[in-house]
Backbone of each chain as ProteinMPNN parsed JSONL, in Angstrom:
{"seq_chain_A": "XXXXXXXXXXXXXXXXXXXXXXXXXXXXXXXXXXXXXXXXXXXXXXXXXXXXXXXXXXXXXXXXXXXXXXXXXXXXXXXXXXXXXXXXXXXXXXXXXXXXXXXXXXXXXXXXXXXXXXXXXXXXXXXXXXX", "coords_chain_A": {"N_chain_A": [[25.433, -82.52, -55.028], [23.311, -84.506, -56.826], [20.625, -84.822, -59.212], [17.264, -83.495, -59.198], [16.611, -80.206, -58.234], [16.258, -79.431, -55.091], [14.434, -77.73, -52.429], [15.175, -77.614, -49.074], [13.3, -77.327, -46.387], [13.745, -76.841, -43.136], [12.66, -76.921, -40.074], [13.398, -75.616, -36.835], [12.411, -74.786, -34.596], [10.197, -74.662, -31.885], [8.092, -73.02, -32.393], [7.44, -71.81, -35.214], [7.106, -68.738, -37.127], [4.321, -67.571, -38.531], [4.88, -65.92, -40.856], [6.989, -67.123, -42.193], [5.964, -69.653, -42.973], [4.692, -68.368, -44.921], [6.623, -67.857, -46.811], [7.469, -70.23, -47.402], [5.121, -71.347, -48.667], [5.029, -69.647, -50.936], [7.058, -70.391, -52.531], [6.264, -73.074, -52.942], [4.136, -72.678, -54.273], [5.121, -71.53, -56.401], [5.973, -73.658, -57.779], [8.302, -74.876, -57.294], [10.436, -77.823, -56.079], [9.816, -78.745, -52.83], [10.748, -79.705, -49.736], [9.468, -80.112, -46.417], [10.592, -80.345, -43.155], [10.726, -81.31, -39.871], [13.157, -80.888, -37.159], [15.102, -81.884, -34.27], [14.629, -79.266, -31.767], [12.186, -78.404, -33.428], [10.741, -80.475, -34.109], [7.464, -81.843, -34.446], [6.409, -79.381, -34.2], [4.717, -78.153, -36.181], [3.503, -80.365, -37.341], [2.206, -81.718, -35.355], [1.023, -80.053, -33.764], [-1.561, -78.244, -32.07], [-2.593, -75.764, -31.759], [-2.064, -73.868, -33.631], [-1.421, -70.853, -35.037], [-4.181, -69.072, -37.036], [-3.386, -68.137, -39.594], [-1.14, -69.686, -40.202], [-2.158, -72.289, -40.3], [-3.741, -71.923, -42.67], [-1.867, -71.582, -44.554], [-0.605, -74.041, -44.257], [-2.594, -75.721, -45.12], [-2.583, -74.821, -47.939], [-0.16, -75.523, -49.049], [-0.453, -78.469, -48.494], [-2.237, -79.035, -50.684], [-0.514, -79.277, -52.531], [0.867, -81.542, -51.807], [2.651, -81.219, -49.996], [3.724, -81.534, -46.759], [4.502, -81.053, -43.133], [7.285, -82.97, -41.898], [8.262, -84.696, -39.195], [11.458, -85.479, -38.568], [14.163, -88.06, -37.831], [17.583, -88.028, -36.907], [19.154, -89.693, -38.628], [17.401, -89.602, -41.251], [17.489, -86.907, -41.467], [20.03, -86.368, -42.243], [20.009, -87.534, -44.902], [18.089, -86.058, -46.02], [19.264, -83.744, -46.194], [21.485, -84.004, -47.772], [20.316, -84.616, -50.154], [19.437, -82.139, -50.951], [19.422, -78.831, -52.729], [19.077, -76.365, -52.092], [18.811, -74.531, -48.756], [16.338, -73.71, -46.267], [16.181, -72.642, -43.112], [14.187, -72.655, -40.36], [14.51, -71.02, -37.887], [15.041, -70.874, -34.252], [14.416, -67.641, -32.776], [15.821, -67.223, -30.415], [18.286, -68.647, -30.623], [21.802, -69.662, -30.417], [23.332, -68.42, -32.17], [25.861, -68.778, -33.278], [27.981, -70.588, -35.316], [28.22, -67.361, -37.212], [27.4, -67.365, -39.719], [26.896, -70.409, -41.39], [28.233, -72.618, -43.744], [26.6, -75.361, -45.356], [27.861, -77.99, -46.167], [28.228, -81.168, -48.322], [30.573, -82.555, -47.277], [30.548, -81.62, -44.561], [28.296, -82.374, -43.5], [28.317, -85.232, -44.01], [30.415, -85.672, -42.051], [29.143, -85.087, -39.67], [27.708, -86.427, -37.013], [24.589, -88.1, -35.251], [23.138, -86.148, -32.721], [24.682, -84.127, -33.043], [24.479, -83.273, -35.756], [22.043, -82.226, -35.908], [22.432, -80.158, -34.008], [24.044, -78.758, -35.685], [22.699, -77.248, -37.594], [20.727, -75.971, -36.049], [22.116, -74.007, -34.153], [23.449, -71.917, -35.73], [23.7, -68.429, -36.646], [22.717, -67.936, -39.478], [22.189, -70.275, -41.926], [23.251, -71.95, -45.071], [23.109, -73.738, -47.998], [25.895, -75.438, -49.246]], "CA_chain_A": [[24.069, -82.906, -55.156], [22.757, -84.887, -58.086], [19.332, -85.155, -59.472], [16.567, -82.433, -59.168], [16.744, -79.208, -57.336], [15.182, -79.629, -53.859], [14.575, -76.955, -51.313], [14.832, -78.316, -48.031], [13.045, -76.499, -45.241], [13.989, -77.3, -41.875], [11.855, -76.251, -38.881], [14.113, -76.015, -35.584], [12.004, -74.093, -33.578], [8.82, -75.039, -31.507], [6.858, -71.918, -32.803], [7.632, -71.173, -36.364], [6.157, -67.764, -37.299], [3.412, -67.82, -39.917], [5.736, -65.218, -42.042], [8.139, -68.119, -42.491], [5.281, -70.362, -43.627], [4.194, -67.638, -46.094], [7.578, -67.885, -47.544], [7.407, -71.634, -48.113], [3.977, -71.4, -49.552], [5.408, -68.911, -52.063], [8.036, -71.534, -52.93], [5.564, -74.391, -53.47], [3.038, -72.231, -55.272], [5.893, -71.263, -57.653], [6.293, -74.943, -58.753], [9.529, -75.831, -56.696], [10.315, -79.193, -55.035], [9.908, -78.12, -51.433], [10.321, -80.456, -48.756], [9.179, -79.53, -45.265], [10.736, -81.077, -42.084], [11.036, -80.712, -38.367], [14.294, -81.523, -36.65], [15.422, -81.247, -33.093], [13.214, -78.764, -30.967], [11.263, -78.066, -34.119], [9.817, -81.702, -34.222], [5.95, -81.509, -34.068], [5.952, -77.727, -34.196], [3.609, -77.991, -37.041], [2.709, -81.693, -37.673], [1.486, -82.361, -34.062], [0.345, -78.882, -32.938], [-3.029, -78.365, -32.255], [-2.984, -74.556, -31.386], [-1.394, -73.036, -34.657], [-2.285, -69.555, -35.602], [-5.019, -69.351, -38.113], [-2.761, -68.063, -40.614], [-0.255, -70.819, -40.428], [-3.21, -73.29, -40.878], [-4.017, -71.461, -43.914], [-0.557, -71.939, -45.29], [-0.462, -75.635, -44.193], [-3.574, -76.378, -46.166], [-2.182, -74.526, -49.177], [0.801, -76.675, -49.367], [-0.913, -79.731, -48.535], [-2.685, -79.382, -51.819], [0.72, -79.835, -53.518], [1.575, -82.769, -51.245], [3.914, -80.819, -49.173], [3.315, -81.676, -45.498], [5.735, -81.07, -42.355], [7.378, -84.333, -41.65], [9.067, -84.923, -38.316], [12.458, -86.583, -38.804], [15.256, -87.974, -37.052], [19.299, -87.459, -37.33], [19.632, -90.224, -40.001], [16.612, -88.839, -42.09], [17.718, -85.428, -41.443], [21.173, -86.142, -43.105], [19.676, -87.896, -46.134], [17.276, -84.814, -46.702], [20.33, -82.395, -46.451], [22.381, -84.406, -48.728], [19.362, -84.636, -51.391], [18.652, -80.718, -51.043], [20.138, -78.152, -53.454], [19.019, -74.982, -51.239], [18.215, -74.919, -47.481], [15.645, -72.825, -45.656], [16.083, -73.028, -41.812], [13.18, -71.749, -39.549], [14.937, -71.277, -36.488], [14.66, -70.075, -33.106], [15.016, -66.254, -32.505], [16.82, -67.169, -29.317], [19.287, -69.517, -30.868], [23.094, -69.115, -30.055], [23.725, -67.309, -33.265], [27.075, -68.909, -33.182], [28.757, -69.295, -35.934], [27.17, -66.323, -37.544], [27.0, -68.0, -40.867], [27.448, -71.647, -41.535], [27.975, -73.289, -45.095], [26.38, -76.692, -45.06], [28.523, -78.633, -47.485], [28.218, -82.485, -48.197], [31.302, -83.039, -46.286], [30.121, -81.267, -43.459], [26.76, -83.311, -43.317], [28.606, -86.572, -43.48], [31.265, -85.75, -41.007], [28.538, -84.978, -38.338], [26.943, -87.702, -36.347], [23.764, -87.873, -34.345], [22.87, -84.858, -32.296], [25.81, -83.031, -33.681], [23.844, -82.848, -37.107], [20.967, -81.325, -35.342], [23.095, -78.699, -33.468], [24.805, -78.013, -36.808], [21.912, -76.511, -38.321], [19.959, -75.258, -35.036], [22.721, -72.904, -33.358], [24.235, -70.744, -36.36], [22.955, -67.236, -36.945], [22.238, -68.271, -40.589], [22.825, -71.339, -42.467], [23.314, -71.856, -46.098], [23.791, -74.899, -48.478], [27.115, -75.12, -49.818]], "C_chain_A": [[23.73, -83.364, -56.577], [21.253, -84.89, -57.989], [18.414, -83.82, -59.369], [16.839, -81.517, -58.162], [15.652, -79.145, -56.201], [15.499, -78.578, -52.93], [14.359, -77.621, -50.096], [14.64, -77.13, -46.966], [13.152, -77.126, -44.037], [13.6, -76.356, -40.628], [12.716, -76.784, -37.618], [13.775, -75.191, -34.376], [10.245, -74.486, -32.922], [7.702, -74.068, -31.914], [7.49, -71.358, -33.846], [6.615, -70.289, -36.581], [5.486, -67.874, -38.562], [4.073, -67.005, -41.118], [6.603, -66.133, -42.872], [7.221, -69.111, -43.41], [4.636, -69.861, -45.036], [5.267, -67.802, -47.358], [7.577, -69.35, -48.33], [6.337, -71.786, -48.95], [4.443, -70.679, -50.876], [6.216, -69.989, -52.954], [7.13, -72.529, -53.762], [4.715, -73.674, -54.551], [3.924, -71.727, -56.617], [6.459, -72.453, -58.333], [7.697, -75.625, -58.26], [9.252, -77.054, -56.047], [10.699, -78.559, -53.767], [9.782, -79.55, -50.732], [10.61, -79.872, -47.267], [9.527, -80.48, -44.11], [10.868, -80.421, -40.881], [12.119, -81.515, -37.907], [14.434, -80.854, -35.421], [14.121, -80.624, -32.181], [12.219, -78.179, -31.928], [10.189, -79.234, -34.34], [8.61, -81.519, -33.548], [5.294, -80.113, -34.015], [4.915, -77.531, -35.217], [2.649, -79.175, -37.303], [1.997, -82.122, -36.371], [0.842, -81.233, -33.276], [-1.151, -78.634, -33.09], [-3.674, -76.729, -31.715], [-2.19, -73.373, -32.311], [-2.347, -71.816, -34.993], [-3.002, -69.822, -36.902], [-4.422, -69.179, -39.418], [-1.667, -69.219, -41.19], [-1.185, -72.04, -40.918], [-3.425, -72.955, -42.097], [-2.964, -72.027, -44.771], [-0.362, -73.423, -45.485], [-1.52, -76.113, -45.083], [-3.245, -75.994, -47.621], [-1.392, -75.373, -49.742], [0.428, -77.915, -49.603], [-1.635, -80.215, -49.854], [-1.557, -79.581, -52.951], [1.431, -80.785, -52.877], [2.655, -82.396, -50.441], [3.392, -80.758, -47.956], [4.608, -81.7, -44.557], [5.913, -82.573, -41.855], [8.6, -84.142, -40.309], [10.164, -86.146, -38.653], [13.53, -86.837, -37.839], [16.547, -87.732, -37.609], [19.442, -88.18, -38.671], [18.662, -89.89, -41.432], [16.92, -87.557, -42.716], [19.024, -85.386, -42.41], [20.894, -86.685, -44.572], [19.006, -86.64, -46.895], [18.291, -83.842, -46.958], [21.104, -82.974, -47.539], [21.515, -84.357, -50.168], [19.019, -83.134, -51.734], [19.88, -79.997, -51.8], [20.242, -76.591, -52.582], [18.488, -75.51, -49.764], [17.713, -73.753, -46.809], [15.719, -73.299, -44.312], [15.379, -71.996, -41.051], [13.679, -71.78, -38.156], [14.464, -70.373, -35.311], [14.997, -68.87, -32.797], [15.94, -66.346, -31.459], [18.05, -68.062, -29.497], [20.649, -68.982, -30.649], [23.578, -68.114, -30.876], [25.356, -67.629, -33.633], [27.543, -70.333, -34.237], [27.669, -68.407, -36.553], [26.711, -66.929, -39.071], [27.675, -69.447, -41.006], [27.106, -72.247, -43.029], [27.916, -74.675, -44.949], [26.812, -77.453, -46.244], [28.225, -80.385, -47.245], [29.241, -82.987, -47.358], [30.98, -82.758, -44.949], [29.111, -82.183, -42.83], [27.472, -84.866, -43.011], [29.628, -86.844, -42.552], [30.612, -85.589, -39.594], [27.575, -85.995, -37.95], [25.97, -87.174, -35.267], [23.36, -86.476, -34.017], [23.772, -83.707, -32.862], [25.075, -82.478, -35.011], [22.678, -81.781, -36.705], [21.349, -79.831, -34.709], [23.708, -77.996, -34.566], [24.004, -77.009, -37.314], [20.793, -75.469, -37.321], [20.728, -73.784, -34.428], [23.129, -71.649, -34.298], [23.04, -69.702, -36.715], [22.182, -67.547, -38.634], [22.764, -69.622, -41.083], [22.411, -71.472, -43.982], [23.635, -73.083, -46.645], [24.774, -74.68, -49.351], [27.422, -76.242, -50.876]], "O_chain_A": [[23.887, -82.551, -57.489], [20.666, -84.948, -56.908], [19.15, -82.844, -59.516], [17.328, -81.978, -57.131], [14.462, -78.874, -56.361], [16.668, -78.421, -52.58], [13.309, -78.256, -50.01], [15.459, -76.249, -46.704], [12.486, -78.159, -43.957], [14.144, -75.296, -40.317], [12.808, -77.977, -37.328], [14.512, -74.935, -33.424], [9.27, -74.523, -33.671], [6.514, -74.35, -31.759], [8.171, -70.366, -33.584], [5.441, -70.605, -36.391], [6.073, -68.249, -39.577], [3.845, -67.366, -42.273], [6.881, -65.92, -44.052], [7.651, -69.394, -44.528], [4.212, -70.558, -45.958], [4.948, -67.865, -48.545], [7.664, -69.529, -49.545], [6.541, -72.366, -50.017], [4.162, -71.258, -51.926], [5.82, -70.295, -54.079], [7.238, -72.739, -54.97], [4.658, -74.156, -55.682], [3.393, -71.576, -57.718], [7.257, -72.374, -59.267], [8.131, -76.682, -58.718], [8.17, -77.369, -55.552], [11.746, -77.925, -53.631], [8.936, -80.388, -51.046], [11.655, -79.311, -46.937], [8.793, -81.464, -44.013], [11.083, -79.214, -40.767], [12.135, -82.719, -38.163], [14.108, -79.681, -35.238], [13.044, -81.167, -31.936], [11.361, -77.453, -31.426], [9.024, -79.024, -34.675], [8.528, -81.144, -32.378], [4.117, -79.793, -33.853], [4.169, -76.576, -35.0], [1.428, -79.108, -37.446], [1.129, -82.987, -36.495], [0.199, -81.454, -32.25], [-1.794, -78.82, -34.123], [-4.838, -76.514, -31.377], [-1.802, -72.285, -31.886], [-3.567, -71.787, -35.158], [-2.578, -70.618, -37.74], [-4.786, -69.898, -40.349], [-1.467, -69.508, -42.369], [-0.866, -72.683, -41.918], [-3.27, -73.92, -42.846], [-3.208, -72.878, -45.626], [-0.045, -73.966, -46.543], [-1.2, -77.02, -45.851], [-3.592, -76.772, -48.51], [-1.694, -75.975, -50.773], [0.766, -78.533, -50.612], [-1.703, -81.402, -50.173], [-1.787, -79.996, -54.087], [2.59, -80.984, -53.241], [3.555, -83.198, -50.194], [2.499, -79.918, -47.842], [5.647, -82.218, -44.963], [4.976, -83.28, -41.486], [9.654, -83.529, -40.479], [9.912, -87.323, -38.91], [13.845, -85.946, -37.05], [16.641, -87.251, -38.738], [19.765, -87.575, -39.693], [19.176, -89.932, -42.55], [16.763, -87.159, -43.87], [19.114, -84.506, -43.266], [21.619, -86.224, -45.454], [19.273, -86.279, -48.042], [18.178, -83.114, -47.944], [21.394, -82.122, -48.378], [22.1, -84.063, -51.21], [18.354, -82.904, -52.744], [21.049, -80.349, -51.644], [21.248, -75.887, -52.485], [17.907, -76.58, -49.581], [18.462, -72.783, -46.694], [15.32, -74.457, -44.183], [15.707, -70.811, -40.994], [13.217, -72.582, -37.344], [13.71, -69.402, -35.387], [16.17, -68.857, -32.422], [16.906, -65.584, -31.504], [18.809, -68.208, -28.539], [20.718, -67.754, -30.686], [24.146, -67.101, -30.466], [26.023, -66.778, -34.221], [27.319, -71.356, -33.59], [26.464, -68.637, -36.45], [25.527, -66.836, -39.392], [28.869, -69.61, -40.755], [25.953, -72.347, -43.447], [28.884, -75.297, -44.512], [26.1, -77.511, -47.247], [28.029, -80.825, -46.112], [28.894, -83.91, -46.622], [31.129, -83.667, -44.133], [29.226, -82.64, -41.694], [27.227, -85.534, -42.007], [29.846, -87.998, -42.184], [31.216, -85.838, -38.55], [26.659, -86.313, -38.708], [26.205, -86.21, -34.539], [23.238, -85.655, -34.926], [23.428, -82.539, -33.043], [25.122, -81.273, -35.261], [22.542, -80.669, -37.216], [20.779, -78.75, -34.86], [23.915, -76.784, -34.495], [24.501, -75.899, -37.503], [20.202, -74.476, -37.746], [20.128, -72.721, -34.271], [23.166, -70.515, -33.819], [21.865, -69.963, -36.977], [20.987, -67.278, -38.751], [23.813, -70.037, -40.59], [21.258, -71.131, -44.244], [24.437, -73.738, -45.979], [24.644, -73.813, -50.215], [28.46, -76.2, -51.537]]}, "seq_chain_B": "XXXXXXXXXXXXXXXXXXXXXXXXXXXXXXXXXXXXXXXXXXXXXXXXXXXXXXXXXXXXXXXXXXXXXXXXXXXXXXXXXXXXXXXXXXXXXXX", "coords_chain_B": {"N_chain_B": [[20.497, -64.23, -67.52], [23.456, -65.404, -65.845], [24.491, -67.831, -63.627], [23.129, -66.854, -61.328], [22.378, -65.687, -57.954], [20.141, -65.967, -55.53], [18.747, -64.152, -53.02], [16.711, -64.048, -50.273], [15.754, -61.882, -48.263], [14.716, -61.73, -45.116], [15.265, -60.941, -42.827], [16.14, -58.453, -40.242], [19.001, -56.21, -40.073], [20.185, -56.76, -37.832], [19.814, -59.494, -36.998], [21.117, -62.601, -36.263], [24.284, -63.164, -37.87], [23.214, -62.051, -40.399], [24.542, -59.648, -41.483], [27.032, -60.778, -42.229], [26.151, -62.642, -43.915], [25.04, -61.223, -46.002], [27.068, -59.615, -46.927], [28.419, -61.335, -48.658], [27.1, -61.228, -51.133], [27.157, -59.915, -53.499], [26.167, -59.021, -56.782], [23.664, -60.762, -56.743], [20.191, -61.558, -56.815], [17.829, -60.028, -54.947], [15.411, -60.124, -52.543], [13.504, -58.028, -50.539], [11.976, -58.451, -47.606], [9.5, -58.4, -45.075], [11.008, -57.967, -41.925], [13.158, -57.435, -43.394], [12.992, -55.226, -44.905], [14.309, -53.095, -43.709], [16.78, -53.166, -44.595], [16.761, -51.697, -46.796], [17.939, -49.244, -47.391], [20.611, -49.891, -47.13], [23.969, -49.706, -48.242], [25.296, -51.83, -49.228], [23.715, -53.383, -50.871], [23.66, -52.03, -53.137], [25.359, -53.283, -54.718], [24.089, -55.272, -55.898], [22.34, -57.336, -58.422], [19.718, -57.062, -58.787], [17.092, -55.719, -56.962], [14.435, -56.369, -55.151], [11.26, -55.373, -53.581], [9.091, -56.551, -51.279], [5.786, -55.994, -51.751], [3.721, -56.352, -50.282], [4.406, -56.432, -47.602], [5.843, -53.778, -47.604], [3.855, -51.913, -47.824], [2.311, -52.446, -45.68], [4.031, -51.606, -43.67], [4.463, -48.836, -44.384], [6.108, -48.051, -46.127], [7.656, -46.617, -48.915], [8.031, -46.813, -52.327], [9.431, -44.584, -53.422], [11.341, -44.097, -51.667], [13.471, -45.692, -51.929], [16.637, -46.721, -53.307], [17.752, -46.124, -56.822], [16.309, -48.185, -59.333], [15.277, -50.138, -57.608], [12.46, -52.389, -57.426], [9.031, -53.156, -56.997], [7.585, -56.139, -55.749], [5.838, -59.431, -55.239], [5.822, -61.484, -52.543], [5.427, -64.137, -53.778], [5.385, -63.782, -56.639], [8.296, -63.161, -56.794], [9.406, -65.446, -55.949], [8.744, -67.356, -57.695], [10.174, -66.719, -59.669], [12.494, -67.881, -58.937], [15.303, -69.786, -59.378], [16.068, -72.875, -57.968], [18.546, -74.432, -58.508], [20.361, -72.557, -59.172], [20.945, -71.749, -56.696], [19.297, -70.722, -53.665], [19.417, -68.702, -51.286], [18.457, -68.002, -47.952], [17.792, -65.563, -45.537], [16.749, -65.294, -42.54], [15.167, -64.188, -39.706]], "CA_chain_B": [[21.424, -63.777, -66.41], [23.735, -66.621, -65.812], [24.907, -68.27, -62.253], [22.409, -65.941, -60.421], [22.26, -66.165, -56.732], [18.815, -65.474, -54.878], [18.8, -64.303, -51.436], [15.458, -63.752, -49.674], [16.228, -61.305, -47.098], [13.642, -61.304, -44.419], [15.94, -60.507, -41.48], [16.601, -57.18, -39.851], [20.385, -56.397, -39.807], [20.496, -57.138, -36.362], [19.716, -61.011, -37.059], [22.582, -63.282, -36.136], [24.784, -63.639, -39.255], [22.76, -61.383, -41.426], [25.432, -58.812, -42.241], [28.105, -61.408, -42.995], [25.979, -63.295, -45.156], [24.704, -60.245, -47.168], [28.156, -59.018, -47.66], [28.634, -62.27, -49.965], [26.046, -61.343, -52.12], [27.183, -59.061, -54.745], [25.448, -59.781, -58.152], [22.62, -61.561, -56.268], [18.872, -60.905, -56.765], [17.284, -59.885, -53.44], [13.83, -59.589, -52.098], [13.439, -57.538, -49.26], [10.681, -58.808, -47.208], [9.211, -58.401, -43.67], [11.962, -57.295, -41.181], [14.377, -57.028, -44.308], [12.73, -53.884, -45.337], [15.287, -52.513, -42.921], [17.849, -53.114, -45.34], [16.5, -50.823, -48.094], [18.928, -48.092, -47.359], [22.099, -50.368, -46.855], [24.836, -49.382, -49.237], [25.702, -53.016, -49.724], [22.458, -53.671, -51.673], [24.037, -51.249, -54.31], [26.386, -54.223, -55.649], [23.332, -56.526, -56.205], [21.852, -57.124, -59.691], [18.211, -56.935, -58.862], [16.58, -55.554, -55.538], [12.919, -56.076, -55.103], [10.843, -55.235, -52.17], [7.768, -57.323, -51.042], [4.85, -54.86, -51.938], [2.726, -56.59, -49.157], [5.316, -55.879, -46.61], [6.163, -52.406, -47.798], [2.624, -51.424, -47.487], [2.132, -52.669, -44.009], [5.055, -50.786, -43.005], [4.03, -47.776, -44.811], [7.293, -47.739, -46.785], [7.232, -46.184, -50.298], [9.327, -46.98, -53.307], [10.141, -43.358, -53.722], [12.317, -43.821, -50.642], [14.345, -46.724, -52.294], [17.549, -46.481, -54.417], [17.414, -46.3, -58.21], [16.441, -49.68, -59.631], [14.47, -51.062, -56.798], [11.284, -52.568, -57.861], [8.129, -53.832, -56.22], [7.244, -57.498, -56.043], [5.108, -60.035, -54.136], [6.681, -62.883, -52.458], [5.11, -65.387, -54.647], [6.175, -63.681, -57.834], [9.761, -63.144, -56.64], [9.875, -66.797, -55.51], [8.506, -67.915, -58.727], [11.464, -66.591, -60.49], [13.911, -68.474, -58.444], [15.794, -71.401, -59.85], [16.813, -73.482, -56.906], [19.831, -74.945, -58.784], [21.201, -71.351, -58.964], [21.198, -71.156, -55.038], [18.429, -69.845, -53.059], [19.787, -68.351, -50.015], [17.721, -67.129, -47.247], [18.273, -64.804, -44.333], [15.532, -65.139, -41.782], [15.29, -63.731, -38.255]], "C_chain_B": [[21.959, -65.188, -65.643], [24.354, -66.769, -64.175], [24.328, -67.083, -61.212], [22.115, -66.742, -59.059], [20.924, -65.671, -56.271], [18.881, -65.394, -53.447], [17.399, -63.744, -51.035], [15.939, -63.141, -48.251], [15.002, -60.81, -46.439], [14.077, -60.825, -43.201], [16.358, -59.127, -41.427], [18.102, -57.414, -39.837], [20.805, -56.843, -38.602], [20.546, -58.77, -36.135], [21.007, -61.491, -37.027], [22.994, -63.715, -37.556], [24.316, -62.887, -40.55], [23.631, -60.404, -42.259], [26.565, -59.686, -42.821], [27.532, -62.017, -44.158], [25.59, -62.434, -46.405], [25.858, -59.77, -47.631], [28.905, -60.108, -48.71], [27.972, -62.106, -51.114], [26.11, -60.383, -53.454], [26.743, -59.723, -55.915], [24.3, -60.522, -57.752], [21.48, -60.802, -56.843], [18.43, -61.075, -55.543], [16.107, -59.474, -53.647], [14.096, -59.062, -50.824], [12.14, -57.91, -48.942], [10.567, -58.848, -45.644], [10.153, -57.326, -43.121], [13.027, -56.626, -42.401], [13.954, -55.766, -44.909], [13.774, -52.932, -44.613], [16.463, -52.204, -43.589], [18.094, -52.064, -46.4], [17.498, -49.818, -48.262], [20.576, -48.665, -47.341], [22.85, -50.413, -48.443], [25.42, -50.936, -50.003], [24.91, -53.765, -50.823], [22.787, -53.032, -53.214], [24.691, -52.445, -55.297], [25.543, -55.538, -56.3], [22.708, -56.224, -57.706], [20.496, -56.594, -59.873], [17.86, -56.936, -57.194], [15.148, -55.258, -55.719], [12.445, -56.15, -53.724], [9.361, -55.642, -52.141], [6.693, -56.062, -50.872], [3.904, -55.042, -50.505], [3.266, -55.918, -47.842], [5.501, -54.301, -46.399], [4.679, -51.796, -47.436], [2.167, -51.337, -46.128], [2.853, -51.742, -43.422], [4.748, -49.153, -43.057], [5.412, -47.238, -45.612], [6.596, -47.537, -48.331], [8.304, -46.415, -51.491], [10.036, -45.748, -53.629], [11.334, -43.315, -52.755], [13.667, -45.027, -51.069], [15.252, -46.17, -53.41], [17.013, -46.666, -55.907], [17.341, -47.749, -58.607], [15.84, -50.669, -58.985], [12.903, -51.111, -57.498], [10.3, -53.299, -56.765], [7.94, -55.253, -56.661], [6.494, -58.132, -54.954], [5.89, -61.288, -53.897], [6.531, -64.007, -53.405], [5.622, -64.986, -56.061], [7.633, -63.654, -57.652], [10.129, -64.864, -56.596], [9.541, -67.504, -56.957], [9.579, -67.656, -59.763], [12.839, -67.219, -60.197], [14.155, -69.666, -59.119], [16.685, -71.924, -58.766], [18.121, -73.838, -57.235], [20.803, -73.657, -58.802], [21.589, -71.154, -57.762], [20.311, -70.189, -54.655], [18.98, -69.795, -51.664], [18.802, -67.534, -49.26], [18.161, -66.75, -46.009], [17.0, -64.609, -43.577], [16.11, -64.711, -40.224], [15.977, -64.724, -37.498]], "O_chain_B": [[21.214, -65.932, -65.006], [24.653, -65.73, -63.587], [25.064, -66.508, -60.41], [21.765, -67.917, -58.945], [20.63, -64.654, -56.9], [19.044, -66.378, -52.725], [17.049, -62.791, -51.73], [16.404, -63.807, -47.326], [14.325, -59.862, -46.837], [13.251, -60.268, -42.478], [16.882, -58.598, -42.407], [18.548, -58.544, -39.64], [21.929, -57.333, -38.49], [21.216, -59.267, -35.23], [21.935, -60.955, -37.632], [22.306, -64.424, -38.29], [24.904, -63.044, -41.62], [23.521, -60.312, -43.482], [27.045, -59.328, -43.896], [28.114, -62.027, -45.243], [25.758, -62.8, -47.568], [25.838, -59.434, -48.815], [29.825, -59.764, -49.452], [28.234, -62.808, -52.091], [25.185, -60.212, -54.249], [26.929, -60.932, -56.053], [23.829, -61.076, -58.745], [21.61, -59.664, -57.293], [18.57, -62.162, -54.982], [15.689, -58.734, -54.538], [14.88, -59.622, -50.059], [11.217, -57.782, -49.747], [11.501, -59.309, -44.989], [10.224, -56.172, -43.543], [13.567, -55.524, -42.299], [14.863, -55.222, -45.535], [13.973, -51.867, -45.198], [17.139, -51.209, -43.326], [19.176, -51.644, -46.808], [17.877, -49.583, -49.409], [21.553, -47.938, -47.515], [22.435, -50.961, -49.464], [25.868, -51.02, -51.147], [25.411, -54.625, -51.548], [22.273, -53.457, -54.249], [24.495, -52.451, -56.512], [26.01, -56.478, -56.943], [22.592, -55.074, -58.129], [20.128, -55.877, -60.804], [18.196, -57.793, -56.378], [14.68, -54.253, -56.254], [13.003, -56.795, -52.836], [8.529, -55.127, -52.887], [6.795, -55.262, -49.943], [3.48, -54.111, -49.82], [2.678, -55.058, -47.185], [5.355, -53.699, -45.335], [4.706, -51.046, -46.46], [1.726, -50.336, -45.564], [2.297, -51.008, -42.605], [4.773, -48.388, -42.093], [5.67, -46.035, -45.649], [5.559, -48.002, -48.803], [9.472, -46.072, -51.304], [11.178, -45.812, -54.086], [12.271, -42.556, -53.002], [14.709, -45.062, -50.415], [14.862, -45.377, -54.266], [15.973, -47.28, -56.143], [18.241, -48.509, -58.251], [15.747, -51.819, -59.414], [12.309, -50.144, -57.975], [10.755, -53.928, -55.81], [8.117, -55.557, -57.841], [6.427, -57.587, -53.852], [6.46, -61.975, -54.745], [7.477, -64.716, -53.749], [6.279, -65.83, -56.671], [8.244, -64.244, -58.543], [11.075, -65.357, -57.212], [10.369, -68.368, -57.246], [9.769, -68.468, -60.668], [13.888, -67.167, -60.838], [13.272, -70.476, -59.4], [17.843, -71.533, -58.619], [18.969, -73.627, -56.368], [21.974, -73.791, -58.445], [22.558, -70.417, -57.579], [20.353, -69.033, -55.077], [18.986, -70.8, -50.954], [18.323, -66.513, -49.754], [18.884, -67.511, -45.365], [16.2, -63.768, -43.986], [17.236, -64.907, -39.768], [16.183, -64.552, -36.297]]}, "name": "protein", "num_of_chains": 2, "seq": "XXXXXXXXXXXXXXXXXXXXXXXXXXXXXXXXXXXXXXXXXXXXXXXXXXXXXXXXXXXXXXXXXXXXXXXXXXXXXXXXXXXXXXXXXXXXXXXXXXXXXXXXXXXXXXXXXXXXXXXXXXXXXXXXXXXXXXXXXXXXXXXXXXXXXXXXXXXXXXXXXXXXXXXXXXXXXXXXXXXXXXXXXXXXXXXXXXXXXXXXXXXXXXXXXXXXXXXXXXXXXXXXXX"}
């Protein structure tokens, strides 16, 4: 990855917990470049929800002051976002498959994965890290 | 500290992949937060350069610093994250 370090936060669950947003808010407040996106099952989980917990709303307002807002994105945009990222935080579904246990997401892996495959790539693993 | 890796350990050891990932983190700086407090007594953390405990989560759980191995310090999530350099690698272990 070239360019400034960007932490990509990918929401892949329809119900991201407030705790996860607390972590995102901490990164933003710490002055990091953070991009918050929603993909696959997470599309609209924050950007289009009308019944979010109050705590989550508070965090979204806080990061909005830093021009960080949740963006629903499709496969091609996710690919670009991943390639531009230096770190990856996946806010996943607790009921995800968990396979593989850990997936290192490299540039090569991102380029080799097409369409829905790319969404599944970061949705199913137990943990994902940017490699 | 050069080539520091940062691990935000928010998941309990039972989270998918958590043990596999933490095993890679000798020499890392770690923040235990939320369910991650469950890792406080894990011997693998002894190989890390710096282990911090989220004070807010610890207070909520009744956990005390006296129960931690030597060298463990308090931090808030915001303070710890402010020390992170993403270009060094921020790895997160979430539930």
